[in-house]
Steps between C-alpha positions, in 0.01 A plus 500: 500500500616660823821706507625261768443191285660673203824586707519134619496376150740751347755522779658162450532565128687826565719350776597194283604731215765661743640161608620374157830326523807660324592361169860433397586660165759322288831673425398547134207706610722709743764555231232623261367745769857613574559564129180693476603718794844586361682240704701195394467125543519376847437828689158404596449193714218365711583355842410137516430493866329840525305476174345851535847664477628624164859594535668752262875468520644793311763777580294817520178433298343800356162630631340386182633143544376494865163623400470238213605210728265627780203509266569153366551368849176637638304392206627142574449513877862532579688754729817650320824505687785718362846388580767758408824306442826624353665216309881483488658604179721261312 
């Protein structure tokens, strides 16, 4: 088999693997990940319109929490977005 023929047969498979659609994860899964990363319920959400975005909404997450969320996001084909918000006291 020639190299050219091999490339023609393998290239579509490689390219199709890169084009997989983003999967929406349910909130129970995201809460489980959040708890495993030292966060609390509702601090991880996935944008419904931009399914590849995983949003961490937390006031000053630690480096370990950011690394944990980033590893899970990348493993699942998502891009982590860190939103630093200060919530009002009261």
